[in-house]
C-alpha positions in Angstrom: 112.4 159.2 91.0 111.6 158.4 94.6 107.9 159.0 93.8 108.0 156.2 91.1 109.5 153.7 93.5 107.0 154.7 96.2 104.1 154.1 93.8 105.6 150.8 92.7 106.0 149.7 96.4 102.4 150.8 97.1 101.1 148.6 94.2 103.1 145.7 95.5 101.7 146.1 99.0 98.2 146.3 97.7 98.6 143.1 95.6 100.2 141.2 98.5 97.5 142.4 100.9 94.8 141.3 98.6 96.5 137.9 98.1 96.8 137.5 101.9 93.2 138.5 102.4 91.9 136.1 99.7 94.0 133.2 100.8 93.3 134.0 104.5 89.6 133.8 103.9 89.9 130.4 102.3 92.1 129.2 105.2 89.6 130.6 107.7 86.8 128.9 106.0 88.8 125.6 106.2 89.1 126.1 110.0 92.6 127.6 109.9 94.3 130.7 111.4 92.7 134.1 111.4 96.1 135.8 111.2 96.3 136.0 107.4 93.1 137.9 107.2 94.2 140.4 109.8 97.7 140.6 108.3 96.4 141.0 104.8 94.1 143.9 106.0 97.1 145.6 107.5 99.3 145.2 104.4 96.5 146.4 102.1 95.9 149.5 104.3 99.6 150.2 104.2 99.7 150.1 100.4 96.6 152.3 100.1 98.0 154.7 102.6 101.4 154.9 100.8 99.7 155.6 97.5 97.7 158.4 99.1 100.8 159.8 100.9 99.0 159.1 104.2 101.4 159.5 107.2 99.7 156.6 108.9 101.1 154.1 106.4 104.4 153.6 108.3 102.9 153.2 111.8 100.3 150.7 110.4 103.1 148.6 108.9 105.2 148.9 112.1 102.3 147.7 114.1 101.8 144.8 111.6 105.5 143.8 111.9 105.4 143.9 115.7 102.3 141.8 115.8 103.7 139.4 113.3 106.8 139.0 115.4 104.7 138.3 118.5 102.4 135.8 116.6 105.4 134.0 115.1 107.2 133.5 118.4 103.9 132.3 119.9 103.4 129.8 117.1 106.9 128.4 116.7 109.2 129.9 119.3 112.9 130.3 118.3 112.8 127.9 115.4 114.8 129.6 112.7 113.5 127.6 109.8 109.9 128.3 110.9 110.5 132.0 111.7 112.3 132.7 108.3 109.2 132.7 106.0 107.1 134.5 108.6 109.5 137.4 109.3 112.3 137.9 106.7 110.1 139.0 103.8 107.9 141.3 105.8 110.9 142.8 107.5 112.7 143.5 104.2 109.6 145.2 102.9 109.6 147.3 106.0 113.1 148.5 105.2 112.0 149.3 101.7 109.2 151.3 103.1 111.6 153.3 105.3 113.7 154.0 102.2 110.6 155.0 100.1 109.1 157.3 102.8 112.4 158.8 103.9 112.5 161.0 107.0 108.7 160.6 107.5 109.2 156.9 108.4 109.3 156.8 112.2 111.7 154.9 114.4 109.0 152.3 115.3 109.1 150.9 111.7 112.9 150.5 111.9 112.6 148.9 115.3 110.0 146.4 114.2 112.0 145.4 111.1 115.2 145.1 113.1 113.5 143.1 115.8 112.1 140.7 113.2 115.4 140.1 111.5 117.1 139.9 114.9 114.8 137.1 116.1 115.6 135.1 112.9 119.3 135.7 113.4 119.2 134.7 117.1 117.3 131.5 116.2 119.9 130.8 113.5 122.8 131.2 116.0 121.1 128.9 118.5 120.5 126.3 115.7 124.1 126.3 114.6 125.5 126.3 118.1 123.0 124.1 120.0 125.5 123.8 122.9 125.8 127.5 123.3 128.6 129.9 122.3 131.4 127.7 123.7 132.7 124.9 121.5 132.2 121.3 122.6 135.2 119.6 124.3 137.5 117.6 122.1 137.3 113.8 122.5 140.3 111.5 122.4 140.3 108.6 120.0 138.9 105.3 121.3 141.0 102.2 121.7 140.6 100.7 118.3 141.3 97.5 116.3 144.9 96.2 116.5 144.9 94.9 112.9 143.6 96.0 109.5 140.0 97.2 109.7 137.6 95.1 107.7 133.9 95.4 106.8 132.8 91.9 105.7 129.0 92.4 105.9 126.7 95.1 104.6 126.2 96.4 108.1 129.8 95.4 109.3 128.5 92.4 111.2 125.8 89.8 110.6 123.7 91.8 112.9 124.3 95.2 111.2 125.9 97.1 114.1 127.6 99.5 111.6 130.4 100.3 114.1 134.1 100.6 113.2 136.7 100.2 115.9 138.9 103.0 114.6 141.4 104.6 116.9 143.0 107.3 114.7 140.2 109.7 114.1 138.7 112.0 116.8 136.8 115.3 117.1 140.3 116.9 117.3 141.6 115.8 114.0 138.6 115.0 111.8 138.7 118.5 110.3 142.1 117.6 108.8 140.8 114.7 106.7 141.3 115.2 103.0 140.0 113.3 100.0 142.4 110.4 99.1 140.7 109.2 95.9 137.4 109.0 94.1 136.0 106.3 91.9 133.4 107.5 89.4 131.1 104.9 87.9 130.9 104.9 84.1 127.6 103.0 84.1 124.7 104.9 82.4 122.0 105.8 84.9 118.6 104.1 84.8 115.1 105.6 85.4 114.5 106.1 89.2 118.3 106.7 89.6 119.7 105.7 92.9 123.1 104.6 94.2 122.6 102.9 97.5 125.6 100.5 97.7 127.8 100.0 100.8 131.2 98.6 99.8 132.6 95.6 101.6 136.3 95.6 102.8 137.9 92.1 103.0 141.3 90.7 102.2 142.7 94.1 101.3 140.0 94.9 98.7 136.8 96.8 98.3 133.8 95.0 96.7 130.7 96.7 95.6 128.0 96.8 92.9 127.5 99.8 90.5 124.1 98.6 89.3 122.2 95.2 89.6 124.5 92.8 87.8 127.6 95.0 87.7 130.2 94.3 90.4 133.7 95.7 90.8 136.7 95.1 93.1 138.7 98.2 94.0 142.1 98.8 95.5 141.3 100.6 98.8 144.5 102.7 98.8 144.1 104.1 95.3 140.6 103.4 94.1 142.0 101.6 91.1 139.6 99.0 89.6 141.0 95.5 90.0 138.3 93.6 88.2 134.7 94.0 86.9 131.9 91.5 86.3 129.0 92.5 84.1 126.0 90.2 83.9 124.9 89.7 80.3 121.3 90.3 81.4 122.0 93.8 82.5 121.7 95.4 79.1 118.3 94.1 78.3 116.8 94.4 81.8 113.7 96.6 82.4 113.6 97.6 86.0 110.6 99.9 85.7 108.0 97.6 87.3 110.1 97.5 90.5 110.7 101.3 90.5 114.3 100.9 89.2 117.0 98.4 89.8 118.6 98.8 93.1 121.7 97.1 94.5 122.5 98.0 98.1 125.7 95.9 98.0 127.2 92.4 97.7 127.9 89.7 100.2 131.3 88.1 101.0 131.7 84.4 101.9 134.8 82.4 102.9 134.8 78.6 102.7 135.6 76.8 105.9 138.3 74.8 104.1 140.6 75.6 101.1 139.1 75.1 97.7 140.9 74.9 94.3 139.0 78.1 93.3 136.6 80.5 95.0 137.7 79.9 98.6 136.6 83.5 99.0 133.6 84.6 96.9 131.3 87.5 96.3 127.6 86.8 96.1 125.0 89.1 94.4 121.7 89.0 92.6 121.7 89.4 88.8 118.9 90.9 86.7 118.2 87.6 85.0 116.8 86.3 88.4 119.9 84.4 89.6 122.0 84.5 92.7 125.6 84.5 91.4 128.9 83.7 93.0 132.2 85.2 91.8 135.8 84.4 92.8 136.9 87.3 94.9 140.4 87.0 93.4 139.5 87.7 89.8 135.7 88.2 89.4 135.1 85.1 87.4 132.1 82.9 88.0 132.4 80.1 90.6 131.3 77.2 88.3 130.7 74.9 91.3 127.9 77.3 92.6 124.5 76.4 91.3 124.5 75.9 87.6 127.7 77.4 86.1 128.0 79.9 88.9 124.3 80.9 89.4 121.4 79.6 91.5 117.9 80.2 90.0 115.8 82.6 92.0 112.9 82.4 89.5 112.2 78.8 90.3 108.8 78.5 91.8 107.9 82.2 91.3 105.5 81.6 88.4 107.0 84.5 86.4 107.1 84.7 82.6 110.5 84.6 80.8 112.2 88.0 81.0 109.7 89.4 83.4 111.2 91.4 86.3 108.5 91.7 88.9 110.6 90.4 91.8 114.3 90.8 92.4 116.5 91.2 95.4 117.6 94.8 96.0 119.6 94.0 99.1 122.5 91.5 99.6 121.9 88.2 101.3 123.0 87.7 104.9 125.7 85.1 105.2 125.2 82.9 108.4 125.9 79.3 109.2 127.3 78.7 105.7 124.0 79.9 104.1 123.2 82.9 102.0 119.7 84.0 103.1 118.0 86.4 100.8 114.7 88.2 100.3 113.5 90.4 97.4 111.6 93.4 96.3 108.4 92.9 94.3 106.3 95.0 91.9 103.7 96.7 94.1 100.6 98.9 93.7 99.6 97.2 90.4 97.6 94.1 91.4 96.2 91.8 94.0 98.5 88.9 92.9 102.0 90.3 93.2 104.9 87.8 93.2 105.6 86.0 96.4 107.8 87.5 99.1 109.4 84.1 99.9 112.7 84.1 101.9 115.2 81.5 100.7 118.5 80.1 102.0 121.1 78.8 99.6 124.3 76.9 100.5 127.0 79.6 100.1 129.4 77.0 98.7 127.3 74.9 96.3 124.3 77.2 95.6 121.9 74.5 96.5 118.5 75.6 97.9 118.4 74.5 101.6 115.0 75.9 102.6 112.4 78.4 101.6 110.0 80.2 104.0 106.7 80.9 102.3 104.3 82.7 104.7 101.4 81.1 102.8 102.7 77.5 103.3 103.2 77.2 107.0 105.4 74.3 108.1 106.7 73.7 104.6 110.4 74.3 103.8 110.4 73.2 100.2 107.9 73.3 97.3 106.3 70.1 96.2 106.3 69.2 92.5 104.0 71.5 90.5 103.7 74.1 93.4 104.6 77.8 93.2 105.3 80.1 96.1 102.2 81.9 97.5 101.4 85.2 95.7 101.1 88.5 97.5 102.9 87.4 100.7 104.8 90.1 102.5 108.3 90.6 101.0 111.6 91.6 102.6 113.3 94.2 100.4 115.5 95.6 103.1 118.6 94.0 104.6 118.2 90.9 106.8 120.3 90.4 109.9 121.4 87.3 111.9 122.5 86.1 115.3 124.8 83.0 114.7 124.9 82.1 118.4 121.1 81.8 118.6 120.8 80.4 115.1 118.3 83.1 114.0 117.8 85.2 110.9 115.8 88.4 111.5 113.5 89.2 108.5 112.0 92.7 108.2 108.8 92.4 106.2 106.6 94.7 104.3 102.8 94.6 103.9 100.8 92.4 101.6 100.3 94.3 98.4 99.0 96.7 97.2 100.3 99.1 99.7 97.3 101.3 100.5 94.4 99.0 100.2 93.9 95.8 102.2 90.3 94.8 101.9 91.2 91.6 100.1 94.0 90.5 102.5 93.5 87.1 104.2 94.5 86.4 107.8 97.4 84.3 106.4 98.8 87.3 104.5 98.3 89.6 107.5 100.0 87.5 110.1 103.6 88.3 109.2 103.1 91.6 107.4 105.0 94.7 108.5 106.8 92.6 111.1 110.1 91.2 112.2 110.1 87.5 111.7 112.9 85.4 113.4 113.6 82.3 111.3 115.6 79.3 112.4 118.8 79.2 110.4 118.8 75.4 110.1 115.1 74.9 109.1 113.8 78.2 107.9 110.8 77.9 110.2 109.6 80.9 112.3 110.5 80.9 116.0 108.7 84.1 116.7 107.5 87.3 115.0 106.6 90.8 116.2 104.2 93.0 114.2 105.0 96.8 114.2 101.8 97.8 112.3 98.4 96.0 112.2 96.7 95.9 108.8 99.2 98.3 107.2 97.6 100.7 104.8 100.4 103.3 104.8 103.4 101.4 103.2 105.0 101.3 106.7 107.0 98.1 105.8 109.9 97.4 108.1 112.7 98.8 105.9 115.5 98.9 108.5 117.8 96.1 109.2 117.0 94.8 112.8 120.1 95.2 114.9 121.1 92.7 117.7 122.6 94.4 120.8 123.5 93.3 124.3 121.8 95.5 126.9 122.7 95.7 130.6 120.6 93.3 132.6 120.1 92.6 136.3 123.1 91.8 138.6 125.7 92.8 136.0 124.4 90.3 133.4 123.6 91.2 129.8 120.4 90.7 128.0 120.3 89.7 124.3 118.1 92.4 122.6 117.0 93.3 119.1 116.6 96.9 118.1 113.8 97.3 115.5 113.7 100.8 113.9 110.6 101.6 111.8 109.3 104.0 109.2 107.0 105.2 111.9 109.9 106.6 113.9 109.1 104.0 116.6 112.0 102.0 117.9 110.9 98.7 119.4 113.3 96.8 121.8 112.7 93.0 121.8 114.1 90.0 123.5 116.3 88.4 120.8 115.4 84.8 121.7 111.7 85.2 122.2 110.5 88.4 120.4 108.9 89.6 123.6 109.2 93.4 124.2 111.8 94.4 126.7 110.5 98.0 126.6 106.8 97.8 127.2 104.6 98.1 124.1 101.0 99.4 124.5 98.1 99.3 122.0 96.6 102.7 121.5 93.4 103.7 119.6 93.9 105.2 116.2 91.7 106.9 113.6 89.1 104.8 111.9 87.3 105.0 108.6 88.5 104.4 105.0 86.8 103.4 101.8 84.1 100.8 101.2 85.3 97.2 101.4 88.2 98.3 103.7 88.7 97.7 107.4 91.0 99.4 109.8 92.8 98.1 112.9 91.2 99.7 116.0 94.6 100.0 117.8 98.3 100.1 116.8 101.4 99.3 118.9 103.5 102.0 120.5 106.7 101.5 122.4 107.1 103.2 125.8 110.9 102.8 126.0 112.1 105.2 123.3 110.7 108.6 122.4 109.0 108.7 119.0 111.5 110.0 116.4 108.7 111.1 114.1 107.8 114.0 116.5 104.3 115.1 117.3 101.4 115.0 114.8 101.5 117.7 112.2 99.7 121.0 112.8 98.9 123.9 110.6 101.8 125.9 112.1 104.2 123.3 110.7 103.4 124.3 107.1 106.4 125.9 105.5 107.3 128.1 102.5 109.9 130.7 101.4 107.5 133.6 102.0 104.2 134.2 103.8 102.3 133.7 100.6 103.5 130.2 99.8 103.3 129.3 103.5 99.7 130.4 103.4 99.1 128.1 100.4 100.7 125.2 102.3 98.5 125.9 105.3 95.4 125.8 103.0 96.6 122.5 101.5 97.0 121.1 105.0 93.6 122.3 106.2 91.8 121.0 103.1 93.4 117.5 103.4 92.0 114.6 105.3 94.2 114.2 108.4 93.5 113.1 111.9 97.0 112.3 113.1 99.1 109.2 112.6 97.3 106.3 111.0 94.7 108.4 109.3 93.2 105.9 106.7 93.7 106.8 103.1 90.4 107.9 101.5 89.1 109.1 98.1 90.2 112.7 98.8 93.7 113.9 99.5 94.9 112.2 102.7 97.9 113.4 104.6 100.2 110.6 105.7 102.8 111.4 108.4 105.3 109.9 108.8 105.3 109.5 105.1 106.0 106.3 103.1 109.7 107.1 103.2 109.8 107.2 107.0 110.7 107.7 109.7 113.7 105.4 109.7 114.3 103.8 106.4 116.7 101.1 105.1 119.8 102.9 106.5 118.8 101.6 110.0 120.8 102.6 113.1 124.3 102.4 114.4 125.2 100.9 117.7 128.4 102.0 119.5 129.0 99.2 122.1 132.0 101.0 123.6 129.9 103.9 124.9 126.4 102.4 124.8 125.2 104.8 122.2 122.7 104.5 119.3 123.0 106.9 116.4 119.9 107.4 114.3 119.2 109.1 111.0 115.5 109.9 110.8 113.3 111.7 108.2 110.4 113.9 109.0 108.5 113.8 105.7 104.8 113.9 104.9 103.0 112.9 101.7 99.5 113.0 100.2 97.7 109.8 99.2 94.4 109.2 97.5 92.6 106.1 96.3 90.7 106.0 93.1 88.2 103.4 91.9 89.5 100.9 89.4 86.9 102.0 86.8 88.4 105.5 86.9 92.0 104.4 86.7 94.1 105.0 83.6 94.3 102.0 81.4 98.1 102.0 81.4 100.5 102.7 84.3 99.9 103.0 88.0 97.6 106.0 87.8 99.6 108.2 90.1 102.8 110.2 90.5 
């Protein structure tokens, strides 16, 4: 019976060797590593030798394993995730070879297989215990809030610090936490399913949205639903053009004086293109807000009835008695996407106070018969504010479509992929800072900009603004002026692109923080579960158009890294003022992009996936 398994293993080794040789030749021709040709030759020779009962089969494979171990450590060091596909499969095959050959398998084969598995195990231990084998010291709870903890803004404060002054939880007792309750939404999922809401905590209640237009209030001790509001427009809404309806949360506003109803109210965007206000006590519409509880967000947008091409996906920021709101728009499809206008509504009456339209500088309201400028950069992420300075910080995207900008005017480019500081009282820009010039990579500023006070000279503090980006760059600006606190330098970037396009010769890089995107991708970063699919990934990398960050998208597969998801996306960062720490969740994700001529595009749909 052993002879059958030996023959089967020999056939397997021959097949794998041929695959490695063939793929390795393609990779070598594309300018890649020579290793797979050499390794494929060794595996093929081992399979042929095993079939022929040649005693050299085991030493050849032992030498192959030892060389693979050395090559792997040279390429990626003790990175467990990177070592696994290079070493685990070949080492297990080595153990099978020992079992098949029996006593004739020499100790070098066992040693090579054991060393390979040992390297992966060691890397795994180091990854799980980055501080070494001794556990980190326990930390005592911080001095926390004296009263009930509330969370009245999407990011805890107008500025989005995302910091809770809790005093009861520490590294010593966090392991003892248990689930208290769970609230499960009964709302049917939509296409492009996502649940991105952050509940607010105010007046002893939790307020959140389950889908655009569906808002609930929950008891924070039990999870029991206290009230629910369902917008009539929800059932007939088609969110497909904006890649699914998203509701990242609601806003909470408290009137400066007692009112007969709705002294405390919940504001949110409904699918029918309205900004609605509900009484926080019972979920009923505040009839004194706008028209019967709703302000019209479609006014001036030039949209057809029932057309959902622009809709807020993030809650408004409440500052100075105003609800300031942006919106997400349908992108990729045309050169005349809906306007990215930013508007401020009176949080009590629902009256429009001002609108900032990047295409109408100096204008705060539309004149009769006018519509907001099409294709202006939109702000789909969460806005932040500094009440003391009277500023709203708007993170903008690029002028659409995302990956081609040959038609963009200077007006559309000026505020694209930027942070724009608007005056709360007038809506006019005080300053702006651009994080990407002529953005062709969908690097819109998705993160909420976060105000923070930094140590200054002579014990003073300096009002700063942290600007996290999809690029993994974190810019630190003066909050009042927009001037960089950490020096920003313009560096040359790859040029090229498609006919009719232009590319910015340089892009801004901060010198204060390290890049959280990591270094540019290399062939050795390709991954897979086995050497075979890792080889395929290496081939895909080598065949793609890629010259590092800001490689212009062309008519062949172009690698974009960081990818369109980031970097740092809409989750932004957390600032711990007690210890002067910033906590960052970052994504290292690449994607392919390719432009196709309009004449070759499908007649329906976006023409891509």
